[in-house]
C-alpha positions as CSV (number, residue, x, y, z in Angstrom):
1,M,103.0,148.7,69.6
2,T,106.3,147.9,71.2
3,D,109.2,146.5,69.9
4,A,110.7,143.7,71.7
5,S,114.1,145.8,71.2
6,T,112.1,149.0,73.1
7,P,112.0,148.6,76.7
8,A,108.4,149.0,78.3
9,V,108.0,152.6,80.0
10,K,105.9,152.6,83.1
11,A,102.9,155.2,83.4
12,G,102.8,157.2,86.2
13,W,105.2,157.5,89.4
14,Y,107.5,154.5,90.3
15,P,110.6,153.9,92.9
16,G,113.7,155.5,91.3
17,M,111.8,158.2,89.2
18,K,113.2,161.4,89.3
19,S,110.9,163.9,90.8
20,P,110.1,166.9,88.4
21,N,109.6,168.7,91.7
22,P,112.3,168.4,93.9
23,A,111.4,170.7,96.5
24,G,107.9,169.1,96.9
25,R,104.5,170.8,97.1
26,P,104.5,174.0,98.9
27,A,103.1,174.2,102.4
28,G,99.8,174.7,102.9
29,R,98.9,174.2,99.5
30,T,96.8,170.8,100.3
31,P,93.0,170.9,100.0
32,M,93.2,170.2,103.2
33,A,95.4,172.3,104.8
34,Q,93.3,175.0,103.0
35,L,90.2,173.8,104.4
36,Q,91.8,174.3,108.0
37,K,93.3,177.6,106.8
38,R,89.7,178.6,106.1
39,L,87.9,176.8,109.1
40,L,90.4,178.8,111.3
41,E,89.7,181.8,110.0
42,E,85.9,182.1,109.5
43,G,85.2,179.4,112.4
44,P,84.5,182.4,115.3
45,A,82.3,184.4,112.6
46,V,80.0,181.1,112.2
47,L,79.7,180.3,116.2
48,D,78.7,183.8,116.7
49,A,76.3,183.7,114.0
50,V,74.7,180.5,115.5
51,L,75.3,181.6,119.0
52,E,73.1,185.0,118.0
53,K,70.6,182.6,116.0
54,A,70.1,180.5,119.5
55,K,69.6,183.4,121.2
56,E,67.3,184.5,119.0
57,G,65.1,181.4,119.6
58,D,66.1,179.4,116.6
59,P,65.5,175.6,117.6
60,A,67.9,174.5,115.1
61,S,70.7,176.5,116.1
62,A,69.9,176.1,120.0
63,G,69.8,172.4,119.4
64,L,73.5,172.2,117.7
65,V,74.6,174.5,120.9
66,L,73.1,172.6,123.3
67,S,74.1,169.3,122.0
68,R,78.1,170.3,121.9
69,I,77.9,171.9,125.5
70,L,75.6,169.4,127.6
71,P,76.1,165.5,128.1
72,V,73.8,163.1,126.8
73,L,71.3,162.2,129.3
74,K,71.6,158.4,129.8
75,A,67.9,156.6,130.6
76,Q,68.2,155.1,133.7
77,G,65.5,152.4,135.5
78,E,63.8,153.1,138.6
79,K,64.7,151.2,141.3
80,V,61.9,148.5,142.5
81,T,61.4,145.9,145.4
82,F,59.7,143.0,145.0
83,D,59.8,139.4,147.0
84,L,62.5,137.4,145.5
85,D,63.6,134.2,146.6
86,P,67.2,133.2,145.5
87,S,67.3,129.7,147.1
88,L,64.7,128.8,144.6
89,P,65.2,126.8,141.4
90,L,65.5,129.3,138.5
91,A,62.2,128.7,137.5
92,A,60.4,129.4,140.4
93,Q,62.5,133.0,140.4
94,V,61.3,133.5,136.8
95,E,57.6,132.5,137.9
96,Q,58.0,134.9,140.9
97,E,59.1,137.9,138.1
98,L,56.3,137.4,136.3
99,A,53.9,137.4,139.4
100,A,55.4,140.8,139.9
101,I,54.7,142.0,136.9
102,A,51.2,140.4,136.2
103,S,50.7,142.5,139.6
104,A,51.8,145.5,138.3
105,L,54.7,145.8,141.1
106,I,57.4,146.2,138.3
107,A,57.2,147.5,135.0
108,P,57.4,144.5,132.1
109,D,60.7,146.2,130.6
110,V,62.0,146.1,134.3
111,G,60.7,142.4,134.6
112,R,62.2,141.6,131.1
113,Q,65.7,142.7,132.7
114,I,65.5,140.9,135.9
115,I,64.4,137.5,134.3
116,E,67.5,138.0,131.7
117,A,69.8,138.3,134.6
118,I,68.4,135.1,135.9
119,G,68.6,133.5,133.0
120,T,72.4,134.9,132.7
121,L,72.9,133.5,136.4
122,G,71.4,129.9,135.2
123,N,74.1,129.8,132.5
124,I,76.9,130.8,134.9
125,R,76.0,128.1,137.1
126,A,75.5,125.6,134.1
127,V,78.7,126.1,133.2
128,E,80.5,125.9,137.1
129,E,78.6,122.6,137.3
130,L,80.3,121.0,134.1
131,E,83.5,122.4,135.0
132,Q,82.9,120.5,138.5
133,R,82.2,117.4,136.7
134,I,85.0,117.5,134.2
135,I,87.2,118.4,137.6
136,T,85.6,114.7,139.3
137,L,85.6,112.6,136.1
138,E,89.6,113.5,135.4
139,A,90.4,112.5,138.9
140,K,89.1,109.2,138.4
141,E,90.8,108.6,135.3
142,V,94.1,109.7,137.2
143,K,93.2,107.0,139.9
């Protein structure tokens, strides 16, 4: 219990407090610095061991080495050719897509991507149409 005449003492470090170690922590003594030093010292030996195991046919080691030196392969869809009449209404274009999928002219996943693209085009056209309507309405109000 503190007396009203005794000032409260803060626990821990606070600004203005005199450091008990004015020289600071010696360089290289932080846990991260020690870990980095150890990795630099032992890293080449670890790499040599992993490479040796990979050469011996260890699949885990080979996978680790190859995952670090080869780029990740990206899936690519194959190119498709089908009849699409872009002058038709969007619903008719989607129907053409569904017919191409049903006829096995294109894969279902590719067809889905094309249908999504048609839907996006429809959204863009709707926004453009609304923008034109707003411009027309604003022009009428000004007159």
